[in-house]
MDAnalysis code that builds the backbone (N, CA, C; Angstrom):
import MDAnalysis as mda
import numpy as np

u = mda.Universe.empty(567, n_residues=189, atom_resindex=np.repeat(np.arange(189), 3), trajectory=True)
u.add_TopologyAttr("name", ["N", "CA", "C"] * 189)
u.add_TopologyAttr("resid", np.arange(1, 190))
u.add_TopologyAttr("resname", ["UNK", "UNK", "UNK", "UNK", "UNK", "UNK", "UNK", "UNK", "UNK", "UNK", "UNK", "UNK", "UNK", "UNK", "UNK", "UNK", "UNK", "UNK", "UNK", "UNK", "UNK", "UNK", "UNK", "UNK", "UNK", "UNK", "UNK", "UNK", "UNK", "UNK", "UNK", "UNK", "UNK", "UNK", "UNK", "UNK", "UNK", "UNK", "UNK", "UNK", "UNK", "UNK", "UNK", "UNK", "UNK", "UNK", "UNK", "UNK", "UNK", "UNK", "UNK", "UNK", "UNK", "UNK", "UNK", "UNK", "UNK", "UNK", "UNK", "UNK", "UNK", "UNK", "UNK", "UNK", "UNK", "UNK", "UNK", "UNK", "UNK", "UNK", "UNK", "UNK", "UNK", "UNK", "UNK", "UNK", "UNK", "UNK", "UNK", "UNK", "UNK", "UNK", "UNK", "UNK", "UNK", "UNK", "UNK", "UNK", "UNK", "UNK", "UNK", "UNK", "UNK", "UNK", "UNK", "UNK", "UNK", "UNK", "UNK", "UNK", "UNK", "UNK", "UNK", "UNK", "UNK", "UNK", "UNK", "UNK", "UNK", "UNK", "UNK", "UNK", "UNK", "UNK", "UNK", "UNK", "UNK", "UNK", "UNK", "UNK", "UNK", "UNK", "UNK", "UNK", "UNK", "UNK", "UNK", "UNK", "UNK", "UNK", "UNK", "UNK", "UNK", "UNK", "UNK", "UNK", "UNK", "UNK", "UNK", "UNK", "UNK", "UNK", "UNK", "UNK", "UNK", "UNK", "UNK", "UNK", "UNK", "UNK", "UNK", "UNK", "UNK", "UNK", "UNK", "UNK", "UNK", "UNK", "UNK", "UNK", "UNK", "UNK", "UNK", "UNK", "UNK", "UNK", "UNK", "UNK", "UNK", "UNK", "UNK", "UNK", "UNK", "UNK", "UNK", "UNK", "UNK", "UNK", "UNK", "UNK", "UNK", "UNK", "UNK", "UNK", "UNK", "UNK", "UNK", "UNK", "UNK"])
u.atoms.positions = np.array([
    [-27.493, -62.200, -4.645],
    [-27.077, -61.011, -5.367],
    [-25.578, -60.797, -5.169],
    [-24.884, -60.550, -6.262],
    [-23.445, -60.320, -6.235],
    [-23.170, -58.825, -6.083],
    [-22.774, -58.411, -4.890],
    [-22.513, -56.992, -4.638],
    [-21.373, -56.450, -5.488],
    [-20.416, -57.313, -5.845],
    [-19.282, -56.894, -6.667],
    [-19.763, -56.340, -8.012],
    [-20.901, -56.831, -8.468],
    [-21.472, -56.354, -9.723],
    [-21.920, -54.896, -9.608],
    [-22.323, -54.486, -8.417],
    [-22.855, -53.143, -8.225],
    [-21.896, -52.211, -7.491],
    [-21.211, -52.706, -6.486],
    [-20.351, -51.855, -5.667],
    [-18.896, -52.215, -5.946],
    [-18.301, -51.464, -6.842],
    [-16.885, -51.617, -7.145],
    [-16.339, -50.249, -7.565],
    [-15.049, -50.140, -7.667],
    [-14.414, -48.844, -7.950],
    [-14.910, -48.226, -9.255],
    [-14.977, -48.969, -10.373],
    [-15.470, -48.333, -11.602],
    [-16.891, -47.774, -11.465],
    [-17.774, -48.531, -10.794],
    [-19.150, -48.048, -10.629],
    [-19.212, -46.846, -9.693],
    [-18.376, -46.828, -8.670],
    [-18.327, -45.679, -7.762],
    [-17.875, -44.433, -8.529],
    [-16.886, -44.597, -9.408],
    [-16.412, -43.465, -10.213],
    [-17.506, -42.985, -11.171],
    [-18.204, -43.920, -11.805],
    [-19.305, -43.539, -12.703],
    [-20.440, -42.874, -11.928],
    [-20.743, -43.414, -10.759],
    [-21.799, -42.839, -9.924],
    [-21.427, -41.422, -9.481],
    [-20.152, -41.230, -9.144],
    [-19.679, -39.880, -8.801],
    [-19.926, -38.923, -9.975],
    [-19.566, -39.344, -11.192],
    [-19.760, -38.471, -12.358],
    [-21.229, -38.154, -12.571],
    [-22.077, -39.159, -12.376],
    [-23.510, -38.947, -12.531],
    [-24.022, -37.937, -11.508],
    [-23.624, -38.114, -10.245],
    [-24.065, -37.198, -9.181],
    [-23.462, -35.797, -9.307],
    [-22.269, -35.709, -9.849],
    [-21.605, -34.406, -9.930],
    [-22.114, -33.554, -11.088],
    [-22.760, -34.166, -12.068],
    [-23.205, -33.416, -13.252],
    [-24.042, -32.185, -12.926],
    [-25.027, -32.263, -12.024],
    [-25.785, -31.040, -11.703],
    [-24.903, -29.932, -11.107],
    [-23.891, -30.317, -10.335],
    [-22.998, -29.323, -9.745],
    [-22.105, -28.693, -10.816],
    [-21.606, -29.512, -11.718],
    [-20.785, -28.995, -12.819],
    [-21.636, -28.054, -13.667],
    [-22.864, -28.454, -13.939],
    [-23.786, -27.620, -14.706],
    [-24.053, -26.303, -13.984],
    [-24.256, -26.359, -12.679],
    [-24.490, -25.150, -11.891],
    [-23.323, -24.162, -12.047],
    [-22.097, -24.663, -11.928],
    [-20.938, -23.770, -12.029],
    [-20.760, -23.242, -13.443],
    [-21.179, -23.999, -14.437],
    [-21.140, -23.491, -15.815],
    [-22.158, -22.367, -15.984],
    [-23.387, -22.631, -15.531],
    [-24.449, -21.630, -15.704],
    [-24.237, -20.389, -14.848],
    [-23.555, -20.543, -13.710],
    [-23.272, -19.374, -12.867],
    [-21.962, -18.687, -13.272],
    [-21.376, -19.169, -14.354],
    [-20.170, -18.580, -14.953],
    [-18.966, -18.574, -14.011],
    [-18.861, -19.621, -13.202],
    [-17.707, -19.779, -12.324],
    [-16.751, -20.763, -13.019],
    [-15.950, -20.210, -13.929],
    [-15.135, -21.052, -14.798],
    [-14.081, -21.854, -14.039],
    [-13.473, -21.281, -13.027],
    [-12.396, -22.006, -12.346],
    [-12.916, -23.270, -11.655],
    [-14.033, -23.185, -10.936],
    [-14.577, -24.385, -10.282],
    [-15.138, -25.342, -11.329],
    [-15.779, -24.790, -12.363],
    [-16.288, -25.622, -13.456],
    [-15.161, -26.453, -14.064],
    [-14.044, -25.821, -14.374],
    [-12.924, -26.523, -15.015],
    [-12.349, -27.598, -14.092],
    [-12.209, -27.289, -12.816],
    [-11.692, -28.282, -11.864],
    [-12.607, -29.507, -11.842],
    [-13.917, -29.287, -11.731],
    [-14.864, -30.414, -11.698],
    [-14.896, -31.167, -13.025],
    [-14.809, -30.437, -14.138],
    [-14.808, -31.092, -15.446],
    [-13.572, -31.969, -15.603],
    [-12.417, -31.467, -15.206],
    [-11.182, -32.255, -15.320],
    [-11.267, -33.499, -14.435],
    [-11.788, -33.347, -13.221],
    [-11.974, -34.519, -12.346],
    [-12.888, -35.537, -13.024],
    [-13.963, -35.058, -13.636],
    [-14.885, -35.969, -14.328],
    [-14.222, -36.640, -15.524],
    [-13.407, -35.903, -16.259],
    [-12.706, -36.499, -17.401],
    [-11.745, -37.590, -16.940],
    [-11.028, -37.326, -15.853],
    [-10.080, -38.304, -15.327],
    [-10.822, -39.537, -14.804],
    [-11.897, -39.332, -14.045],
    [-12.642, -40.492, -13.518],
    [-13.316, -41.268, -14.637],
    [-13.694, -40.588, -15.727],
    [-14.273, -41.287, -16.868],
    [-13.238, -42.218, -17.497],
    [-12.034, -41.742, -17.649],
    [-10.975, -42.597, -18.208],
    [-10.643, -43.741, -17.254],
    [-10.580, -43.424, -15.962],
    [-10.177, -44.428, -14.980],
    [-11.204, -45.549, -14.820],
    [-12.500, -45.226, -14.852],
    [-13.492, -46.275, -14.594],
    [-13.416, -47.402, -15.618],
    [-13.261, -47.051, -16.877],
    [-13.174, -48.080, -17.905],
    [-11.888, -48.884, -17.829],
    [-10.782, -48.192, -17.595],
    [-9.488, -48.882, -17.484],
    [-9.511, -49.861, -16.316],
    [-9.994, -49.414, -15.162],
    [-10.049, -50.280, -13.974],
    [-10.994, -51.451, -14.205],
    [-12.151, -51.176, -14.822],
    [-13.126, -52.252, -15.069],
    [-12.525, -53.336, -15.961],
    [-11.840, -52.927, -17.023],
    [-11.237, -53.917, -17.928],
    [-10.059, -54.629, -17.268],
    [-9.207, -53.877, -16.570],
    [-8.004, -54.437, -15.973],
    [-8.318, -55.483, -14.900],
    [-9.347, -55.214, -14.100],
    [-9.680, -56.108, -12.987],
    [-10.924, -56.953, -13.253],
    [-11.318, -57.029, -14.538],
    [-12.462, -57.869, -14.940],
    [-13.731, -57.509, -14.156],
    [-14.001, -56.214, -14.058],
    [-15.172, -55.739, -13.321],
    [-16.252, -55.192, -14.264],
    [-16.161, -55.549, -15.534],
    [-17.153, -55.082, -16.500],
    [-18.472, -55.813, -16.264],
    [-19.533, -55.044, -16.091],
    [-20.866, -55.615, -15.890],
    [-21.877, -54.838, -16.719],
    [-23.016, -55.427, -16.926],
    [-24.110, -54.744, -17.624],
    [-24.531, -53.495, -16.852],
    [-24.650, -53.622, -15.537],
    [-25.015, -52.482, -14.700],
    [-23.984, -51.367, -14.830],
    [-22.706, -51.717, -14.756],
    [-21.638, -50.727, -14.857],
    [-21.622, -50.036, -16.209],
    [-21.881, -50.802, -17.275],
    [-21.914, -50.220, -18.615],
    [-23.040, -49.194, -18.735],
    [-24.199, -49.523, -18.183],
    [-25.332, -48.585, -18.233],
    [-25.069, -47.360, -17.368],
    [-24.543, -47.576, -16.174],
    [-24.228, -46.459, -15.278],
    [-23.231, -45.525, -15.941],
    [-22.199, -46.087, -16.554],
    [-21.189, -45.294, -17.245],
    [-21.809, -44.519, -18.406],
    [-22.715, -45.157, -19.153],
    [-23.367, -44.488, -20.287],
    [-24.196, -43.293, -19.817],
    [-24.928, -43.455, -18.710],
    [-25.713, -42.328, -18.175],
    [-24.790, -41.212, -17.683],
    [-23.712, -41.585, -17.022],
    [-22.749, -40.584, -16.539],
    [-22.105, -39.859, -17.719],
    [-21.837, -40.583, -18.810],
    [-21.264, -39.968, -20.011],
    [-22.204, -38.924, -20.596],
    [-23.493, -39.222, -20.615],
    [-24.463, -38.258, -21.141],
    [-24.425, -36.978, -20.311],
    [-24.414, -37.131, -18.985],
    [-24.319, -35.952, -18.118],
    [-23.046, -35.168, -18.369],
    [-21.952, -35.889, -18.580],
    [-20.684, -35.210, -18.809],
    [-20.682, -34.496, -20.164],
    [-21.239, -35.123, -21.202],
    [-21.338, -34.461, -22.505],
    [-22.153, -33.172, -22.383],
    [-23.279, -33.259, -21.708],
    [-24.141, -32.076, -21.566],
    [-23.393, -30.951, -20.851],
    [-22.756, -31.278, -19.733],
    [-22.058, -30.228, -18.976],
    [-20.849, -29.695, -19.742],
    [-20.173, -30.562, -20.488],
    [-19.010, -30.107, -21.264],
    [-19.452, -29.169, -22.384],
    [-20.504, -29.539, -23.088],
    [-20.972, -28.703, -24.199],
    [-21.511, -27.377, -23.689],
    [-22.265, -27.400, -22.598],
    [-22.774, -26.144, -22.039],
    [-21.607, -25.271, -21.562],
    [-20.605, -25.875, -20.941],
    [-19.427, -25.121, -20.519],
    [-18.691, -24.500, -21.685],
    [-18.564, -25.247, -22.771],
    [-17.914, -24.721, -23.970],
    [-18.686, -23.509, -24.484],
    [-20.003, -23.629, -24.528],
    [-20.831, -22.516, -25.015],
    [-20.757, -21.322, -24.059],
    [-20.782, -21.581, -22.751],
    [-20.759, -20.495, -21.759],
    [-19.404, -19.775, -21.719],
    [-18.320, -20.539, -21.771],
    [-17.012, -19.940, -21.533],
    [-16.155, -19.749, -22.790],
    [-16.407, -20.500, -23.827],
    [-15.530, -20.467, -25.001],
    [-16.271, -20.128, -26.287],
    [-17.401, -19.434, -26.170],
    [-18.196, -19.136, -27.358],
    [-17.431, -18.264, -28.357],
    [-16.555, -17.377, -27.868],
    [-15.769, -16.554, -28.798],
    [-14.859, -17.423, -29.664],
    [-14.243, -18.425, -29.061],
    [-13.370, -19.324, -29.812],
    [-14.162, -20.205, -30.764],
    [-15.339, -20.648, -30.326],
    [-16.086, -21.640, -31.090],
    [-17.144, -21.077, -32.029],
    [-17.494, -19.811, -31.904],
    [-18.576, -19.273, -32.741],
    [-18.329, -19.458, -34.239],
    [-17.100, -19.355, -34.733],
    [-16.911, -19.633, -36.171],
    [-17.092, -21.116, -36.523],
    [-17.160, -21.975, -35.520],
    [-17.218, -23.418, -35.738],
    [-18.546, -24.022, -35.267],
    [-19.567, -23.190, -35.064],
    [-20.828, -23.681, -34.510],
    [-21.512, -24.728, -35.383],
    [-21.391, -24.618, -36.695],
    [-22.046, -25.601, -37.556],
    [-21.489, -26.997, -37.268],
    [-20.182, -27.117, -37.178],
    [-19.589, -28.436, -36.892],
    [-19.927, -28.880, -35.470],
    [-19.932, -27.952, -34.511],
    [-20.260, -28.303, -33.128],
    [-21.700, -28.794, -33.019],
    [-22.633, -28.090, -33.652],
    [-24.028, -28.498, -33.566],
    [-24.300, -29.769, -34.386],
    [-23.529, -29.992, -35.439],
    [-23.608, -31.264, -36.162],
    [-23.169, -32.403, -35.244],
    [-22.075, -32.192, -34.523],
    [-21.574, -33.164, -33.552],
    [-22.653, -33.469, -32.506],
    [-23.264, -32.425, -31.953],
    [-24.301, -32.597, -30.932],
    [-25.498, -33.368, -31.508],
    [-25.918, -33.001, -32.706],
    [-27.053, -33.676, -33.339],
    [-26.766, -35.164, -33.540],
    [-25.590, -35.470, -34.086],
    [-25.248, -36.863, -34.362],
    [-25.029, -37.632, -33.053],
    [-24.646, -36.947, -31.984],
    [-24.541, -37.555, -30.658],
    [-25.918, -37.988, -30.155],
    [-26.936, -37.180, -30.415],
    [-28.288, -37.426, -29.917],
    [-29.014, -38.515, -30.716],
    [-28.782, -38.586, -32.013],
    [-29.538, -39.483, -32.890],
    [-29.516, -40.949, -32.445],
    [-28.341, -41.555, -32.135],
    [-28.403, -42.973, -31.739],
    [-29.188, -43.201, -30.444],
    [-29.213, -42.210, -29.576],
    [-29.988, -42.337, -28.344],
    [-31.488, -42.343, -28.657],
    [-31.904, -41.472, -29.568],
    [-33.314, -41.410, -29.961],
    [-33.727, -42.710, -30.653],
    [-32.879, -43.202, -31.544],
    [-33.177, -44.455, -32.242],
    [-33.280, -45.600, -31.236],
    [-32.327, -45.665, -30.310],
    [-32.332, -46.730, -29.310],
    [-33.566, -46.649, -28.423],
    [-33.936, -45.457, -27.998],
    [-35.140, -45.299, -27.175],
    [-36.384, -45.727, -27.939],
    [-36.452, -45.381, -29.222],
    [-37.646, -45.752, -29.984],
    [-37.675, -47.245, -30.314],
    [-36.521, -47.838, -30.571],
    [-36.480, -49.269, -30.926],
    [-36.488, -50.180, -29.707],
    [-35.706, -49.830, -28.673],
    [-35.491, -50.748, -27.555],
    [-36.025, -50.231, -26.213],
    [-36.533, -48.997, -26.214],
    [-37.086, -48.374, -25.001],
    [-36.033, -48.147, -23.910],
    [-34.763, -48.063, -24.301],
    [-33.690, -47.744, -23.351],
    [-32.515, -47.130, -24.094],
    [-31.692, -46.437, -23.319],
    [-30.509, -45.798, -23.888],
    [-29.418, -46.838, -24.154],
    [-28.626, -46.609, -25.204],
    [-27.552, -47.564, -25.496],
    [-26.367, -47.391, -24.544],
    [-25.668, -48.486, -24.316],
    [-24.400, -48.452, -23.566],
    [-23.401, -49.299, -24.341],
    [-23.159, -48.891, -25.591],
    [-22.405, -49.702, -26.539],
    [-20.924, -49.820, -26.189],
    [-20.297, -48.729, -25.780],
    [-18.867, -48.715, -25.443],
    [-18.001, -49.270, -26.573],
    [-18.211, -48.745, -27.766],
    [-17.436, -49.166, -28.933],
    [-15.969, -48.787, -28.760],
    [-15.094, -49.494, -29.456],
    [-13.682, -49.107, -29.437],
    [-13.528, -47.664, -29.926],
    [-14.262, -47.322, -30.990],
    [-14.171, -45.956, -31.522],
    [-14.668, -44.933, -30.497],
    [-15.683, -45.307, -29.712],
    [-16.197, -44.402, -28.671],
    [-15.155, -44.163, -27.591],
    [-14.426, -45.206, -27.246],
    [-13.383, -45.065, -26.218],
    [-12.277, -44.149, -26.709],
    [-11.830, -44.370, -27.944],
    [-10.781, -43.504, -28.510],
    [-11.310, -42.075, -28.628],
    [-12.534, -41.935, -29.142],
    [-13.139, -40.607, -29.280],
    [-13.309, -39.922, -27.940],
    [-13.678, -40.679, -26.914],
    [-13.824, -40.106, -25.577],
    [-12.506, -39.572, -25.042],
    [-11.429, -40.320, -25.262],
    [-10.108, -39.836, -24.835],
    [-9.721, -38.578, -25.608],
    [-10.008, -38.572, -26.909],
    [-9.704, -37.390, -27.724],
    [-10.515, -36.177, -27.249],
    [-11.805, -36.393, -27.006],
    [-12.658, -35.292, -26.570],
    [-12.231, -34.783, -25.194],
    [-11.884, -35.712, -24.305],
    [-11.389, -35.309, -22.990],
    [-10.129, -34.492, -23.101],
    [-9.208, -34.941, -23.954],
    [-7.967, -34.183, -24.161],
    [-8.264, -32.817, -24.773],
    [-9.224, -32.770, -25.708],
    [-9.589, -31.488, -26.309],
    [-10.135, -30.519, -25.259],
    [-11.068, -31.000, -24.423],
    [-11.631, -30.131, -23.388],
    [-10.546, -29.654, -22.422],
    [-9.652, -30.551, -22.062],
    [-8.554, -30.179, -21.167],
    [-7.696, -29.087, -21.801],
    [-7.289, -29.282, -23.045],
    [-6.465, -28.282, -23.745],
    [-7.230, -26.974, -23.894],
    [-8.495, -27.061, -24.256],
    [-9.310, -25.866, -24.448],
    [-9.399, -25.027, -23.182],
    [-9.675, -25.667, -22.059],
    [-9.886, -24.908, -20.826],
    [-8.592, -24.582, -20.080],
    [-7.578, -25.408, -20.207],
    [-6.343, -25.167, -19.455],
    [-5.353, -24.340, -20.277],
    [-5.362, -24.531, -21.601],
    [-4.423, -23.796, -22.441],
    [-5.170, -22.841, -23.371],
    [-5.559, -23.311, -24.555],
    [-6.288, -22.446, -25.491],
    [-6.941, -23.294, -26.574],
    [-7.743, -22.653, -27.386],
    [-8.416, -23.318, -28.496],
    [-7.412, -23.625, -29.593],
    [-7.469, -24.862, -30.113],
    [-6.611, -25.281, -31.218],
    [-7.527, -25.826, -32.306],
    [-7.639, -25.112, -33.416],
    [-8.623, -25.479, -34.444],
    [-8.312, -26.822, -35.102],
    [-7.052, -27.158, -35.285],
    [-6.717, -28.452, -35.892],
    [-7.153, -29.587, -34.963],
    [-6.808, -29.485, -33.691],
    [-7.207, -30.485, -32.702],
    [-8.728, -30.559, -32.620],
    [-9.388, -29.401, -32.677],
    [-10.848, -29.342, -32.640],
    [-11.446, -30.158, -33.787],
    [-11.001, -29.901, -35.014],
    [-11.598, -30.582, -36.166],
    [-11.272, -32.069, -36.206],
    [-10.084, -32.448, -35.783],
    [-9.764, -33.874, -35.705],
    [-10.715, -34.550, -34.720],
    [-10.929, -33.922, -33.567],
    [-11.809, -34.463, -32.532],
    [-13.257, -34.517, -33.004],
    [-13.729, -33.447, -33.626],
    [-15.119, -33.373, -34.099],
    [-15.381, -34.408, -35.182],
    [-14.496, -34.502, -36.169],
    [-14.702, -35.446, -37.273],
    [-14.679, -36.878, -36.749],
    [-13.720, -37.201, -35.881],
    [-13.668, -38.552, -35.323],
    [-14.933, -38.840, -34.516],
    [-15.389, -37.857, -33.727],
    [-16.609, -38.026, -32.939],
    [-17.824, -38.252, -33.814],
    [-17.957, -37.489, -34.878],
    [-19.096, -37.647, -35.785],
    [-19.075, -39.036, -36.417],
    [-17.903, -39.490, -36.852],
    [-17.796, -40.830, -37.435],
    [-18.162, -41.906, -36.414],
    [-17.754, -41.706, -35.163],
    [-18.106, -42.653, -34.096],
    [-19.613, -42.696, -33.881],
    [-20.253, -41.527, -33.861],
    [-21.703, -41.491, -33.652],
    [-22.445, -42.083, -34.846],
    [-21.908, -41.919, -36.059],
    [-22.511, -42.561, -37.230],
    [-22.414, -44.080, -37.088],
    [-21.265, -44.574, -36.593],
    [-21.130, -46.015, -36.336],
    [-22.179, -46.464, -35.317],
    [-22.405, -45.674, -34.271],
    [-23.431, -46.009, -33.275],
    [-24.817, -46.054, -33.908],
    [-25.105, -45.085, -34.773],
    [-26.409, -45.045, -35.444],
    [-26.628, -46.328, -36.242],
    [-25.636, -46.701, -37.029],
    [-25.752, -47.914, -37.845],
    [-25.963, -49.131, -36.950],
    [-25.208, -49.213, -35.864],
    [-25.314, -50.371, -34.968],
    [-26.694, -50.458, -34.331],
    [-27.230, -49.342, -33.815],
    [-28.554, -49.435, -33.181],
    [-29.650, -49.678, -34.213],
    [-29.384, -49.362, -35.467],
    [-30.360, -49.666, -36.519],
    [-30.334, -51.133, -36.923],
    [-29.166, -51.776, -36.898],
    [-29.098, -53.155, -37.389],
    [-29.165, -54.211, -36.290],
    [-28.963, -53.827, -35.022],
    [-29.033, -54.809, -33.934],
    [-30.472, -55.276, -33.746],
    [-30.636, -56.559, -33.524],
    [-31.976, -57.075, -33.246],
    [-32.342, -56.888, -31.777],
    [-31.334, -56.876, -30.908],
    [-31.541, -56.568, -29.494],
    [-30.367, -55.723, -29.019],
    [-30.640, -54.811, -28.117],
    [-29.613, -53.891, -27.638],
    [-28.673, -54.614, -26.688],
    [-27.374, -54.478, -26.941],
    [-26.350, -55.094, -26.103],
    [-25.397, -54.009, -25.606],
    [-24.757, -54.295, -24.483],
    [-23.727, -53.405, -23.955],
    [-22.350, -53.923, -24.334],
    [-21.384, -53.026, -24.248],
    [-19.977, -53.379, -24.474],
    [-19.750, -54.060, -25.821],
    [-20.294, -53.470, -26.857],
    [-20.105, -53.946, -28.217],
    [-18.784, -53.358, -28.719],
    [-17.991, -54.148, -29.394],
    [-16.683, -53.666, -29.839],
    [-16.798, -52.659, -30.980],
    [-17.670, -52.948, -31.939],
    [-17.810, -52.066, -33.087],
    [-18.648, -52.698, -34.181],
    [-18.864, -51.958, -35.239],
    [-19.699, -52.395, -36.347],
    [-19.153, -53.665, -36.993],
    [-17.858, -53.764, -37.150],
    [-17.244, -54.954, -37.743],
    [-17.685, -56.215, -36.993],
    [-17.643, -56.182, -35.673],
    [-17.978, -57.358, -34.860],
    [-19.480, -57.661, -34.912],
    [-20.289, -56.626, -34.990],
    [-21.741, -56.836, -35.112],
    [-22.044, -57.536, -36.440],
    [-21.462, -57.068, -37.506],
    [-21.691, -57.680, -38.811],
    [-21.156, -59.103, -38.833],
    [-20.003, -59.312, -38.220],
    [-19.391, -60.643, -38.165],
    [-20.290, -61.635, -37.422],
    [-20.966, -61.166, -36.356],
    [-21.878, -62.036, -35.589],
    [-23.099, -62.438, -36.382],
    [-23.555, -61.541, -37.269],
    [-24.791, -61.804, -38.024],
    [-24.459, -62.601, -39.210],
])
């Protein structure tokens, strides 16, 4: 067994995010915004760092991709609940787009579970860009203020990314991790 596949800096960062999600959720639900924001920002930074380190030092593994995908789900849940708990006044006029985003986020996971009996860990290029945009949006939202233009750019890009994920999990014959995007899937077939 190759321990480097399981115990490395990117996986430790992803594991931290996975373990911290219940605590971040607790601070959101208990309406402790300052601790919630600190933990969310730490999670956003570690989310960006794990992928960069994995690619830079050739530490990308199937295990790491799955661990990161599970940690991402926890982070999405805690971020969305935090937005609803602390920023509902800013976002209430935009709930239709927010709930559309959430719905389209969930759909590829449901399709993947029904087709392949496991959650996807696609890590598309669009997902990486969208993740950075969403992280920047959450940071700006909680540290500065709500910006509707930034919000809609982030939401629309996220929805398009999730639609790409939906198409990919529908056309793949077997679920793979670290897929670049729909173009590459079609090119392979």
